[in-house]
DRENDO-1510 file (C-alpha; in Angstrom, 1 decimal, always signed):
<recs>
REC; n; res; u; v; w
REC; 1; UNK; +75.3; +95.2; +87.9 .
REC; 2; UNK; +76.5; +98.9; +89.6 .
REC; 3; UNK; +74.6; +101.8; +88.3 .
REC; 4; UNK; +77.7; +103.9; +89.5 .
REC; 5; UNK; +79.3; +106.2; +86.9 .
REC; 6; UNK; +81.9; +108.4; +86.9 .
REC; 7; UNK; +81.4; +111.7; +85.3 .
REC; 8; UNK; +84.5; +113.8; +85.3 .
REC; 9; UNK; +87.6; +112.5; +86.5 .
REC; 10; UNK; +91.5; +112.1; +86.4 .
REC; 11; UNK; +93.9; +109.2; +87.5 .
REC; 12; UNK; +97.5; +110.2; +87.9 .
REC; 13; UNK; +99.3; +107.0; +87.2 .
REC; 14; UNK; +102.5; +107.2; +88.9 .
REC; 15; UNK; +105.9; +105.5; +88.7 .
REC; 16; UNK; +108.8; +106.1; +91.0 .
REC; 17; UNK; +112.4; +104.6; +91.3 .
REC; 18; UNK; +115.5; +106.1; +92.4 .
REC; 19; UNK; +119.1; +106.1; +90.8 .
REC; 20; UNK; +121.9; +105.2; +93.6 .
REC; 21; UNK; +123.7; +108.8; +93.5 .
REC; 22; UNK; +122.5; +112.5; +93.7 .
REC; 23; UNK; +121.9; +114.8; +90.5 .
REC; 24; UNK; +123.5; +117.7; +91.5 .
REC; 25; UNK; +123.2; +119.8; +88.3 .
REC; 26; UNK; +119.1; +120.2; +88.4 .
REC; 27; UNK; +120.1; +123.3; +86.1 .
REC; 28; UNK; +121.8; +121.5; +83.4 .
REC; 29; UNK; +119.3; +118.8; +83.1 .
REC; 30; UNK; +116.3; +120.9; +82.4 .
REC; 31; UNK; +118.0; +123.5; +80.2 .
REC; 32; UNK; +118.9; +119.7; +78.5 .
REC; 33; UNK; +114.9; +118.3; +78.0 .
REC; 34; UNK; +114.1; +122.0; +76.5 .
REC; 35; UNK; +117.2; +121.9; +74.1 .
REC; 36; UNK; +115.6; +118.5; +72.7 .
REC; 37; UNK; +112.2; +118.8; +72.6 .
REC; 38; UNK; +111.2; +116.7; +75.0 .
REC; 39; UNK; +109.8; +119.5; +77.2 .
REC; 40; UNK; +108.5; +123.0; +76.1 .
REC; 41; UNK; +108.7; +124.0; +80.1 .
REC; 42; UNK; +110.4; +122.5; +83.1 .
REC; 43; UNK; +110.0; +124.2; +86.7 .
REC; 44; UNK; +112.8; +124.0; +89.5 .
REC; 45; UNK; +111.1; +124.2; +93.2 .
REC; 46; UNK; +113.1; +127.1; +93.7 .
REC; 47; UNK; +111.2; +128.6; +90.5 .
REC; 48; UNK; +113.8; +128.5; +87.9 .
REC; 49; UNK; +112.0; +128.2; +85.0 .
REC; 50; UNK; +113.0; +126.9; +81.2 .
REC; 51; UNK; +111.2; +127.2; +78.3 .
REC; 52; UNK; +110.8; +126.8; +74.8 .
REC; 53; UNK; +109.8; +130.1; +72.9 .
REC; 54; UNK; +109.5; +130.6; +68.8 .
REC; 55; UNK; +112.2; +127.6; +68.5 .
REC; 56; UNK; +114.8; +129.1; +71.8 .
REC; 57; UNK; +115.2; +128.2; +74.7 .
REC; 58; UNK; +115.0; +130.7; +77.3 .
REC; 59; UNK; +115.6; +130.6; +81.1 .
REC; 60; UNK; +114.5; +132.4; +83.7 .
REC; 61; UNK; +112.7; +132.7; +87.0 .
REC; 62; UNK; +109.1; +132.1; +88.3 .
REC; 63; UNK; +108.0; +134.6; +91.1 .
REC; 64; UNK; +105.0; +133.8; +93.1 .
REC; 65; UNK; +103.1; +136.2; +95.5 .
REC; 66; UNK; +100.9; +135.1; +98.2 .
REC; 67; UNK; +98.9; +137.2; +100.6 .
REC; 68; UNK; +95.5; +135.1; +102.2 .
REC; 69; UNK; +94.0; +134.1; +99.7 .
REC; 70; UNK; +95.2; +135.9; +96.6 .
REC; 71; UNK; +97.8; +134.1; +94.4 .
REC; 72; UNK; +99.7; +135.9; +91.9 .
REC; 73; UNK; +102.6; +134.6; +89.8 .
REC; 74; UNK; +105.2; +135.9; +86.8 .
REC; 75; UNK; +107.4; +135.4; +84.8 .
REC; 76; UNK; +111.0; +137.1; +84.4 .
REC; 77; UNK; +113.8; +136.2; +81.7 .
REC; 78; UNK; +117.3; +136.2; +81.6 .
REC; 79; UNK; +117.5; +137.4; +78.1 .
REC; 80; UNK; +113.9; +139.7; +77.3 .
REC; 81; UNK; +112.1; +140.9; +80.4 .
REC; 82; UNK; +109.1; +141.3; +77.9 .
REC; 83; UNK; +109.0; +138.2; +77.0 .
REC; 84; UNK; +105.6; +136.2; +77.0 .
REC; 85; UNK; +105.0; +132.3; +76.9 .
REC; 86; UNK; +102.6; +131.1; +74.4 .
REC; 87; UNK; +101.2; +127.7; +73.2 .
REC; 88; UNK; +102.4; +124.5; +75.2 .
REC; 89; UNK; +104.8; +126.2; +76.6 .
REC; 90; UNK; +102.5; +128.7; +78.7 .
REC; 91; UNK; +99.6; +126.1; +79.4 .
REC; 92; UNK; +102.6; +123.6; +80.9 .
REC; 93; UNK; +103.8; +126.8; +83.0 .
REC; 94; UNK; +100.5; +127.6; +84.5 .
REC; 95; UNK; +100.3; +124.3; +85.7 .
REC; 96; UNK; +103.9; +124.7; +87.0 .
REC; 97; UNK; +103.3; +127.4; +89.3 .
REC; 98; UNK; +100.3; +126.0; +90.7 .
REC; 99; UNK; +102.4; +122.8; +91.8 .
REC; 100; UNK; +104.6; +125.2; +93.4 .
REC; 101; UNK; +101.5; +127.3; +95.1 .
REC; 102; UNK; +100.7; +124.1; +96.5 .
REC; 103; UNK; +104.3; +123.0; +97.8 .
REC; 104; UNK; +104.7; +126.5; +99.2 .
REC; 105; UNK; +101.2; +126.1; +100.8 .
REC; 106; UNK; +101.8; +122.8; +102.2 .
REC; 107; UNK; +105.3; +122.5; +103.2 .
REC; 108; UNK; +107.0; +123.8; +105.7 .
REC; 109; UNK; +109.8; +126.4; +104.8 .
REC; 110; UNK; +113.6; +125.4; +106.1 .
REC; 111; UNK; +112.3; +121.6; +107.0 .
REC; 112; UNK; +111.8; +120.2; +103.7 .
REC; 113; UNK; +111.3; +116.5; +103.0 .
REC; 114; UNK; +111.6; +116.9; +99.4 .
REC; 115; UNK; +115.1; +117.9; +98.0 .
REC; 116; UNK; +115.3; +120.7; +95.3 .
REC; 117; UNK; +114.0; +119.3; +92.4 .
REC; 118; UNK; +112.7; +119.6; +88.7 .
REC; 119; UNK; +109.2; +119.1; +87.1 .
REC; 120; UNK; +109.2; +118.4; +83.8 .
REC; 121; UNK; +105.8; +118.2; +81.4 .
REC; 122; UNK; +106.4; +116.2; +78.6 .
REC; 123; UNK; +104.4; +116.5; +75.5 .
REC; 124; UNK; +101.1; +113.9; +75.0 .
REC; 125; UNK; +102.1; +109.9; +74.4 .
REC; 126; UNK; +99.2; +108.0; +72.1 .
REC; 127; UNK; +98.4; +104.6; +72.9 .
REC; 128; UNK; +96.9; +102.6; +70.4 .
REC; 129; UNK; +95.1; +99.1; +71.0 .
REC; 130; UNK; +94.1; +98.2; +67.2 .
REC; 131; UNK; +90.1; +98.6; +66.3 .
REC; 132; UNK; +89.7; +98.8; +70.1 .
REC; 133; UNK; +90.8; +101.6; +72.1 .
REC; 134; UNK; +93.3; +104.9; +72.1 .
REC; 135; UNK; +94.6; +106.4; +75.4 .
REC; 136; UNK; +96.4; +109.6; +75.9 .
REC; 137; UNK; +98.5; +110.3; +78.9 .
REC; 138; UNK; +100.5; +113.2; +79.9 .
REC; 139; UNK; +103.6; +112.5; +81.3 .
REC; 140; UNK; +105.2; +114.5; +84.3 .
REC; 141; UNK; +108.2; +114.3; +85.4 .
REC; 142; UNK; +109.7; +115.4; +89.0 .
REC; 143; UNK; +113.3; +114.4; +89.7 .
REC; 144; UNK; +115.1; +115.4; +93.1 .
REC; 145; UNK; +118.5; +116.2; +93.5 .
REC; 146; UNK; +118.3; +113.1; +96.0 .
REC; 147; UNK; +118.3; +111.0; +93.1 .
REC; 148; UNK; +114.0; +109.7; +93.3 .
REC; 149; UNK; +112.5; +109.7; +90.5 .
REC; 150; UNK; +108.7; +110.1; +89.7 .
REC; 151; UNK; +106.5; +109.5; +86.4 .
REC; 152; UNK; +103.2; +110.4; +86.8 .
REC; 153; UNK; +101.2; +109.7; +83.8 .
REC; 154; UNK; +98.0; +112.2; +83.7 .
REC; 155; UNK; +95.2; +110.3; +82.4 .
REC; 156; UNK; +91.9; +112.3; +81.9 .
REC; 157; UNK; +88.6; +111.3; +81.2 .
REC; 158; UNK; +86.3; +111.6; +78.3 .
REC; 159; UNK; +83.5; +113.4; +78.1 .
REC; 160; UNK; +80.8; +111.0; +78.5 .
REC; 161; UNK; +80.1; +109.1; +81.7 .
REC; 162; UNK; +81.8; +105.6; +82.5 .
REC; 163; UNK; +80.2; +103.2; +84.1 .
REC; 164; UNK; +81.6; +101.8; +87.1 .
REC; 165; UNK; +83.2; +98.2; +86.0 .
REC; 166; UNK; +84.6; +99.9; +82.9 .
REC; 167; UNK; +86.3; +103.0; +84.7 .
REC; 168; UNK; +88.1; +100.0; +86.8 .
REC; 169; UNK; +88.9; +97.9; +84.1 .
REC; 170; UNK; +89.8; +100.0; +81.8 .
REC; 171; UNK; +91.5; +103.1; +83.3 .
REC; 172; UNK; +92.3; +102.1; +86.9 .
REC; 173; UNK; +94.0; +99.2; +85.7 .
REC; 174; UNK; +95.6; +100.6; +82.7 .
REC; 175; UNK; +98.6; +99.1; +83.4 .
REC; 176; UNK; +97.4; +95.8; +82.8 .
REC; 177; UNK; +96.4; +97.3; +79.2 .
REC; 178; UNK; +98.6; +95.9; +76.3 .
REC; 179; UNK; +98.9; +98.5; +73.1 .
REC; 180; UNK; +99.9; +97.6; +69.5 .
REC; 181; UNK; +101.2; +101.2; +68.8 .
REC; 182; UNK; +103.0; +104.0; +71.0 .
REC; 183; UNK; +103.5; +107.3; +69.9 .
REC; 184; UNK; +105.7; +109.7; +71.5 .
REC; 185; UNK; +107.7; +112.9; +70.4 .
REC; 186; UNK; +110.2; +112.2; +68.3 .
REC; 187; UNK; +113.3; +112.8; +70.0 .
REC; 188; UNK; +112.5; +110.2; +72.9 .
REC; 189; UNK; +111.6; +107.5; +70.1 .
REC; 190; UNK; +115.0; +108.3; +69.3 .
REC; 191; UNK; +116.8; +108.4; +73.0 .
REC; 192; UNK; +114.7; +105.6; +73.8 .
REC; 193; UNK; +116.8; +103.3; +71.5 .
REC; 194; UNK; +120.3; +105.2; +72.5 .
REC; 195; UNK; +119.1; +104.4; +76.4 .
REC; 196; UNK; +118.5; +101.3; +75.9 .
REC; 197; UNK; +121.6; +100.3; +74.0 .
REC; 198; UNK; +124.1; +102.5; +76.3 .
REC; 199; UNK; +122.4; +100.7; +79.0 .
REC; 200; UNK; +122.5; +97.2; +78.3 .
REC; 201; UNK; +125.3; +96.9; +75.2 .
REC; 202; UNK; +127.6; +100.0; +75.7 .
REC; 203; UNK; +130.0; +100.0; +72.7 .
REC; 204; UNK; +133.2; +99.6; +74.1 .
REC; 205; UNK; +135.8; +100.3; +71.1 .
REC; 206; UNK; +136.1; +102.9; +68.5 .
REC; 207; UNK; +134.8; +100.8; +65.8 .
REC; 208; UNK; +131.7; +99.7; +67.9 .
REC; 209; UNK; +131.1; +103.5; +68.6 .
REC; 210; UNK; +131.1; +104.1; +65.0 .
REC; 211; UNK; +129.0; +101.6; +64.0 .
REC; 212; UNK; +126.1; +103.0; +67.0 .
REC; 213; UNK; +126.5; +106.6; +65.7 .
REC; 214; UNK; +125.8; +105.6; +62.3 .
REC; 215; UNK; +122.7; +103.5; +63.4 .
REC; 216; UNK; +121.5; +106.2; +65.1 .
REC; 217; UNK; +121.6; +108.6; +62.1 .
REC; 218; UNK; +119.8; +106.3; +60.0 .
REC; 219; UNK; +116.9; +105.9; +62.9 .
REC; 220; UNK; +117.2; +109.3; +63.1 .
REC; 221; UNK; +116.1; +109.6; +59.2 .
REC; 222; UNK; +113.6; +107.3; +59.6 .
REC; 223; UNK; +112.2; +108.6; +62.4 .
REC; 224; UNK; +112.2; +112.3; +60.0 .
REC; 225; UNK; +109.9; +110.0; +57.2 .
REC; 226; UNK; +107.9; +108.4; +60.0 .
REC; 227; UNK; +107.2; +111.7; +62.3 .
REC; 228; UNK; +103.5; +113.0; +61.8 .
REC; 229; UNK; +101.6; +116.5; +63.3 .
REC; 230; UNK; +98.3; +115.6; +65.4 .
REC; 231; UNK; +96.3; +118.1; +67.1 .
REC; 232; UNK; +95.3; +117.5; +70.4 .
REC; 233; UNK; +92.5; +120.2; +72.1 .
REC; 234; UNK; +94.2; +123.5; +71.2 .
REC; 235; UNK; +97.6; +122.6; +70.4 .
REC; 236; UNK; +99.6; +120.5; +67.0 .
REC; 237; UNK; +102.0; +118.4; +68.5 .
REC; 238; UNK; +105.0; +116.0; +66.5 .
REC; 239; UNK; +104.7; +112.0; +66.8 .
REC; 240; UNK; +106.6; +109.1; +66.1 .
REC; 241; UNK; +106.5; +105.3; +66.9 .
REC; 242; UNK; +108.2; +104.1; +69.6 .
REC; 243; UNK; +109.8; +100.7; +68.6 .
REC; 244; UNK; +109.7; +97.7; +71.0 .
REC; 245; UNK; +111.4; +94.5; +70.1 .
REC; 246; UNK; +108.1; +92.2; +71.1 .
REC; 247; UNK; +105.6; +95.2; +69.3 .
REC; 248; UNK; +103.6; +95.7; +72.4 .
REC; 249; UNK; +103.8; +98.5; +74.5 .
REC; 250; UNK; +102.4; +99.3; +78.1 .
REC; 251; UNK; +102.0; +102.5; +80.3 .
REC; 252; UNK; +104.7; +100.0; +82.6 .
REC; 253; UNK; +107.1; +99.6; +79.5 .
REC; 254; UNK; +106.7; +102.9; +78.8 .
REC; 255; UNK; +107.5; +104.2; +82.6 .
REC; 256; UNK; +110.9; +102.3; +82.1 .
REC; 257; UNK; +111.5; +103.4; +79.3 .
REC; 258; UNK; +111.3; +107.1; +80.2 .
REC; 259; UNK; +113.5; +105.9; +83.7 .
REC; 260; UNK; +116.5; +104.8; +81.1 .
REC; 261; UNK; +116.0; +107.6; +78.9 .
REC; 262; UNK; +116.1; +110.1; +81.9 .
REC; 263; UNK; +119.7; +108.2; +83.2 .
REC; 264; UNK; +121.2; +108.8; +80.2 .
REC; 265; UNK; +120.2; +112.6; +80.1 .
REC; 266; UNK; +120.9; +113.2; +83.8 .
REC; 267; UNK; +124.7; +112.6; +82.3 .
REC; 268; UNK; +123.7; +114.9; +79.5 .
REC; 269; UNK; +124.5; +112.9; +76.0 .
REC; 270; UNK; +127.8; +112.9; +75.0 .
REC; 271; UNK; +128.4; +114.9; +71.3 .
REC; 272; UNK; +129.3; +112.3; +68.9 .
REC; 273; UNK; +133.2; +113.3; +68.8 .
REC; 274; UNK; +133.4; +113.2; +71.7 .
REC; 275; UNK; +131.3; +109.9; +71.7 .
REC; 276; UNK; +133.0; +108.3; +69.0 .
REC; 277; UNK; +136.7; +109.2; +71.3 .
REC; 278; UNK; +135.9; +108.4; +74.6 .
REC; 279; UNK; +132.6; +106.8; +74.6 .
REC; 280; UNK; +129.5; +107.8; +76.7 .
REC; 281; UNK; +130.5; +108.9; +80.3 .
REC; 282; UNK; +129.7; +106.9; +83.6 .
REC; 283; UNK; +125.7; +106.3; +83.9 .
REC; 284; UNK; +124.2; +106.5; +87.1 .
REC; 285; UNK; +123.0; +103.3; +88.3 .
REC; 286; UNK; +119.4; +102.7; +88.6 .
REC; 287; UNK; +118.0; +101.5; +92.1 .
REC; 288; UNK; +116.8; +97.3; +92.1 .
REC; 289; UNK; +112.9; +98.6; +93.2 .
REC; 290; UNK; +110.0; +100.4; +91.5 .
REC; 291; UNK; +107.1; +100.8; +91.8 .
REC; 292; UNK; +103.5; +102.2; +90.1 .
REC; 293; UNK; +100.1; +102.8; +91.5 .
REC; 294; UNK; +97.1; +105.0; +90.3 .
REC; 295; UNK; +95.7; +108.0; +92.3 .
REC; 296; UNK; +92.2; +108.7; +91.3 .
REC; 297; UNK; +90.4; +112.1; +91.3 .
REC; 298; UNK; +86.7; +111.6; +91.2 .
REC; 299; UNK; +85.2; +115.4; +90.7 .
REC; 300; UNK; +81.8; +114.3; +89.2 .
REC; 301; UNK; +79.9; +110.8; +89.9 .
REC; 302; UNK; +76.6; +109.7; +90.0 .
REC; 303; UNK; +74.4; +110.3; +92.9 .
REC; 304; UNK; +77.2; +112.5; +94.6 .
REC; 305; UNK; +76.5; +114.1; +97.8 .
REC; 306; UNK; +76.6; +117.5; +99.5 .
REC; 307; UNK; +78.9; +116.0; +102.0 .
REC; 308; UNK; +81.8; +113.6; +101.9 .
REC; 309; UNK; +80.7; +111.1; +104.8 .
REC; 310; UNK; +77.2; +110.9; +102.7 .
REC; 311; UNK; +79.2; +110.1; +99.5 .
REC; 312; UNK; +81.1; +107.3; +101.4 .
REC; 313; UNK; +77.7; +106.0; +103.0 .
REC; 314; UNK; +76.0; +105.6; +99.7 .
REC; 315; UNK; +79.1; +104.7; +97.6 .
REC; 316; UNK; +81.4; +102.9; +99.7 .
REC; 317; UNK; +80.4; +99.4; +97.7 .
REC; 318; UNK; +81.9; +101.2; +94.4 .
REC; 319; UNK; +84.7; +103.6; +96.2 .
REC; 320; UNK; +86.1; +99.9; +97.6 .
REC; 321; UNK; +85.8; +98.0; +94.4 .
REC; 322; UNK; +88.0; +101.3; +92.6 .
REC; 323; UNK; +90.3; +100.8; +95.7 .
REC; 324; UNK; +90.6; +96.9; +95.2 .
REC; 325; UNK; +91.1; +97.2; +91.9 .
REC; 326; UNK; +88.3; +94.8; +91.0 .
REC; 327; UNK; +85.8; +95.0; +88.2 .
REC; 328; UNK; +82.7; +92.9; +87.8 .
REC; 329; UNK; +83.2; +90.7; +91.3 .
REC; 330; UNK; +79.6; +89.9; +93.1 .
REC; 331; UNK; +81.1; +90.1; +96.3 .
REC; 332; UNK; +81.4; +92.8; +98.3 .
REC; 333; UNK; +84.5; +95.2; +98.0 .
REC; 334; UNK; +83.8; +97.5; +101.1 .
REC; 335; UNK; +86.2; +96.3; +103.6 .
REC; 336; UNK; +89.0; +97.9; +101.3 .
REC; 337; UNK; +87.6; +101.4; +102.1 .
REC; 338; UNK; +90.4; +102.4; +104.8 .
REC; 339; UNK; +89.1; +105.4; +107.2 .
REC; 340; UNK; +89.0; +108.7; +105.3 .
REC; 341; UNK; +92.3; +110.6; +106.2 .
REC; 342; UNK; +90.1; +114.0; +105.5 .
REC; 343; UNK; +88.6; +115.3; +108.8 .
REC; 344; UNK; +86.1; +117.6; +106.9 .
REC; 345; UNK; +83.3; +117.2; +104.1 .
REC; 346; UNK; +84.7; +118.8; +101.5 .
REC; 347; UNK; +85.9; +115.5; +100.2 .
REC; 348; UNK; +87.4; +112.4; +101.1 .
REC; 349; UNK; +91.0; +111.1; +101.0 .
REC; 350; UNK; +91.4; +107.4; +101.1 .
REC; 351; UNK; +95.1; +106.1; +101.4 .
REC; 352; UNK; +96.0; +102.4; +100.5 .
REC; 353; UNK; +99.4; +100.5; +100.0 .
REC; 354; UNK; +98.2; +99.9; +96.1 .
REC; 355; UNK; +96.3; +102.9; +95.4 .
REC; 356; UNK; +94.9; +106.7; +96.6 .
REC; 357; UNK; +91.2; +107.8; +95.7 .
REC; 358; UNK; +90.0; +111.0; +96.5 .
REC; 359; UNK; +86.3; +111.7; +96.0 .
REC; 360; UNK; +84.8; +115.4; +96.2 .
REC; 361; UNK; +81.1; +116.5; +97.9 .
REC; 362; UNK; +79.2; +118.8; +95.9 .
REC; 363; UNK; +79.8; +121.7; +98.5 .
REC; 364; UNK; +83.2; +121.4; +98.6 .
REC; 365; UNK; +83.2; +121.6; +95.2 .
REC; 366; UNK; +81.4; +124.6; +95.4 .
REC; 367; UNK; +83.8; +126.3; +97.6 .
REC; 368; UNK; +86.3; +125.7; +95.3 .
REC; 369; UNK; +84.7; +127.8; +92.6 .
REC; 370; UNK; +86.2; +130.9; +93.2 .
REC; 371; UNK; +89.9; +129.2; +92.2 .
REC; 372; UNK; +87.9; +127.5; +89.6 .
REC; 373; UNK; +90.9; +126.2; +86.6 .
REC; 374; UNK; +89.3; +124.9; +83.1 .
REC; 375; UNK; +91.9; +122.2; +83.9 .
REC; 376; UNK; +90.4; +121.3; +87.7 .
REC; 377; UNK; +93.6; +122.2; +88.8 .
REC; 378; UNK; +92.2; +123.7; +91.9 .
REC; 379; UNK; +90.5; +120.3; +92.7 .
REC; 380; UNK; +93.7; +117.9; +92.0 .
REC; 381; UNK; +97.1; +119.6; +92.1 .
REC; 382; UNK; +96.9; +120.1; +95.7 .
REC; 383; UNK; +96.3; +116.6; +96.5 .
REC; 384; UNK; +98.8; +115.0; +93.7 .
REC; 385; UNK; +101.5; +117.4; +95.5 .
REC; 386; UNK; +100.5; +115.4; +99.2 .
REC; 387; UNK; +100.8; +112.0; +97.1 .
REC; 388; UNK; +104.5; +113.1; +95.7 .
REC; 389; UNK; +105.2; +113.9; +99.1 .
REC; 390; UNK; +103.7; +110.1; +100.3 .
REC; 391; UNK; +105.7; +108.7; +97.1 .
REC; 392; UNK; +109.3; +110.4; +97.9 .
REC; 393; UNK; +109.2; +109.1; +101.7 .
REC; 394; UNK; +108.3; +105.5; +100.6 .
REC; 395; UNK; +111.1; +105.7; +97.8 .
REC; 396; UNK; +114.0; +107.3; +100.0 .
REC; 397; UNK; +113.3; +104.4; +102.5 .
REC; 398; UNK; +113.8; +102.1; +99.7 .
REC; 399; UNK; +117.1; +103.6; +98.7 .
REC; 400; UNK; +118.3; +103.4; +102.1 .
REC; 401; UNK; +117.2; +99.7; +102.5 .
REC; 402; UNK; +119.5; +98.6; +99.7 .
REC; 403; UNK; +122.7; +101.3; +100.3 .
REC; 404; UNK; +122.1; +100.1; +104.4 .
REC; 405; UNK; +123.2; +96.1; +102.5 .
REC; 406; UNK; +126.3; +97.4; +100.5 .
REC; 407; UNK; +128.1; +99.7; +102.9 .
REC; 408; UNK; +132.0; +98.5; +103.7 .
REC; 409; UNK; +133.2; +100.8; +106.4 .
REC; 410; UNK; +131.9; +101.7; +110.5 .
REC; 411; UNK; +132.0; +105.7; +108.9 .
REC; 412; UNK; +129.6; +104.6; +106.1 .
REC; 413; UNK; +127.2; +103.0; +108.5 .
REC; 414; UNK; +127.3; +105.8; +110.8 .
REC; 415; UNK; +126.3; +108.1; +108.5 .
REC; 416; UNK; +123.4; +106.2; +106.6 .
REC; 417; UNK; +122.1; +106.0; +110.6 .
REC; 418; UNK; +122.6; +109.6; +110.9 .
REC; 419; UNK; +120.4; +110.1; +107.1 .
REC; 420; UNK; +117.4; +107.9; +108.6 .
REC; 421; UNK; +117.2; +109.6; +112.0 .
REC; 422; UNK; +116.8; +113.1; +109.9 .
REC; 423; UNK; +114.5; +111.4; +107.7 .
REC; 424; UNK; +112.5; +110.2; +110.4 .
REC; 425; UNK; +112.4; +113.9; +111.9 .
REC; 426; UNK; +111.8; +115.7; +108.1 .
REC; 427; UNK; +108.5; +113.5; +108.0 .
REC; 428; UNK; +107.2; +114.6; +110.7 .
REC; 429; UNK; +107.9; +118.5; +110.6 .
REC; 430; UNK; +107.8; +118.7; +106.6 .
REC; 431; UNK; +104.3; +120.3; +106.5 .
REC; 432; UNK; +102.9; +122.7; +109.4 .
REC; 433; UNK; +99.3; +121.3; +108.8 .
REC; 434; UNK; +98.2; +118.9; +111.5 .
REC; 435; UNK; +95.9; +117.7; +108.9 .
REC; 436; UNK; +98.0; +116.9; +106.4 .
REC; 437; UNK; +100.8; +115.6; +108.8 .
REC; 438; UNK; +98.2; +113.0; +109.5 .
REC; 439; UNK; +97.7; +112.4; +106.3 .
REC; 440; UNK; +100.7; +111.5; +105.7 .
REC; 441; UNK; +102.0; +109.4; +108.1 .
REC; 442; UNK; +98.7; +107.2; +107.5 .
REC; 443; UNK; +100.0; +107.1; +104.0 .
REC; 444; UNK; +103.4; +105.8; +104.7 .
REC; 445; UNK; +102.0; +103.5; +107.8 .
REC; 446; UNK; +99.9; +101.7; +104.4 .
REC; 447; UNK; +103.1; +101.5; +102.7 .
REC; 448; UNK; +104.9; +99.8; +105.3 .
REC; 449; UNK; +107.6; +102.7; +105.9 .
REC; 450; UNK; +108.1; +101.8; +109.6 .
REC; 451; UNK; +109.1; +98.0; +108.8 .
REC; 452; UNK; +111.5; +99.1; +106.5 .
REC; 453; UNK; +112.8; +101.7; +108.9 .
REC; 454; UNK; +113.1; +98.4; +111.2 .
REC; 455; UNK; +115.0; +96.5; +107.9 .
REC; 456; UNK; +117.4; +98.9; +107.2 .
REC; 457; UNK; +118.5; +99.6; +111.2 .
REC; 458; UNK; +118.9; +95.6; +111.3 .
REC; 459; UNK; +120.6; +95.8; +107.6 .
REC; 460; UNK; +123.1; +98.4; +109.3 .
REC; 461; UNK; +123.7; +96.3; +112.9 .
REC; 462; UNK; +124.3; +93.2; +110.6 .
REC; 463; UNK; +126.9; +94.6; +108.9 .
REC; 464; UNK; +128.6; +96.2; +111.8 .
REC; 465; UNK; +129.0; +93.2; +113.3 .
REC; 466; UNK; +130.6; +91.8; +110.1 .
REC; 467; UNK; +133.3; +94.4; +110.3 .
REC; 468; UNK; +134.1; +94.7; +113.4 .
REC; 469; UNK; +134.7; +90.6; +113.3 .
REC; 470; UNK; +136.6; +90.9; +110.5 .
REC; 471; UNK; +138.7; +94.1; +111.8 .
REC; 472; UNK; +138.9; +92.0; +115.3 .
REC; 473; UNK; +140.3; +88.7; +113.1 .
REC; 474; UNK; +142.8; +91.2; +111.2 .
REC; 475; UNK; +144.0; +92.4; +114.5 .
REC; 476; UNK; +144.7; +89.3; +116.3 .
REC; 477; UNK; +146.2; +88.4; +112.8 .
REC; 478; UNK; +148.6; +91.4; +113.3 .
REC; 479; UNK; +149.4; +90.6; +116.5 .
REC; 480; UNK; +150.1; +86.9; +116.1 .
REC; 481; UNK; +152.5; +88.0; +113.4 .
REC; 482; UNK; +154.3; +90.6; +115.6 .
REC; 483; UNK; +154.6; +88.1; +118.6 .
REC; 484; UNK; +156.2; +85.5; +116.0 .
REC; 485; UNK; +158.5; +88.2; +114.9 .
REC; 486; UNK; +159.4; +88.9; +118.4 .
REC; 487; UNK; +160.0; +85.2; +119.2 .
REC; 488; UNK; +162.4; +84.6; +116.1 .
REC; 489; UNK; +164.2; +87.8; +116.7 .
REC; 490; UNK; +164.3; +86.4; +120.5 .
REC; 491; UNK; +165.7; +83.3; +118.9 .
REC; 492; UNK; +168.5; +84.9; +117.0 .
REC; 493; UNK; +170.0; +86.8; +119.9 .
REC; 494; UNK; +169.9; +83.6; +122.0 .
REC; 495; UNK; +172.1; +81.9; +119.5 .
</recs>
């Protein structure tokens, strides 16, 4: 049995998918999220900020100042220039600021791979397995104007050390855990049912919509009775149970529920009277693909070394088990450790198609002390920004694979070819740092992006041939029809 223990760590379990259409009004989505009390703070990539302060929704701008290693940020709100954020809104805004800094530092201005996007910090979700375990995750939503949607469940380790096998089975593989109950912010619980029925059984008549509204009101009253306030850390949160037909929840089922909820929110739920008279506006179509994988951040662990190369030499077997996501095995797992994508000795970055692992060395942590953040953001957020770029580039290709099989005209095929060429260029130029670029390219290689590019081109080539064949047949048919008409006219004249 391995003596390896993890003492300080986080896992960001990331799910990603895409809508088939663009989401052009990110500001409206951000405001709706705060108005509905799903999020206390939403920060857009251009600095626009929406927060809840004293039961009021305020909007403004987050302003960054970067000078060498000096980083400063301030918020200026439209209604009150001296307004100060407090509570969970301030906590999550500060995290949003650090992600803005991470993006500003790592992404080339004017050559951004990701389109404009919003980052919404949801209130925590509590998962309970009766008499066994309680898990808390902190969801972060990144919605891109291109229609790509990423959901990150931030899982923060307990204060006591966790043995390697337990770490893998209970945390790295949390996706495999079934929970009896899930408690979420009350509005999420209400919207979960609404999104499910709206997407699956949209009421088509006024009578059906009236019944739907009455059921919605009854659920709202029931949730009000079931809502309870629980203190987590320094903050009080309202929680209500998330209902599920089979009575069990997993982190995957919650992610899929959030996909549907955000599909509903992107179109802004209709008012009751408009819904009754006209029904819900057209809903976005979800893509046919989603993925979920853990991104593991090791900060403190047993026998941690001063250099990352020494960490790998001593703990290669433990790292391999984490990346392979296997526990309790007696065989060797070191073969699952890929080449370290980090060239320096401060931390290691291991990228595979099913997980990533970021392991700090002691010297690396010491060098970061001047930027120390109580939430360990200085050791995690820049890495998580790189992970988001990997996920975004991968999911853009998945969206193009699906799109390339549905086109019906040559102009659409040409436009998709142009999109693919532009995407390849941006992938190479998205960051000014050679090491980060190499990490992204290696990551996309592991995710088989090149194979997807070939599949897209093959799909387009087949479609183009099919369209040309159909057009050729139509043209021959048209010329045959015209020739027949001419023969008939000639026959009439000869009589």
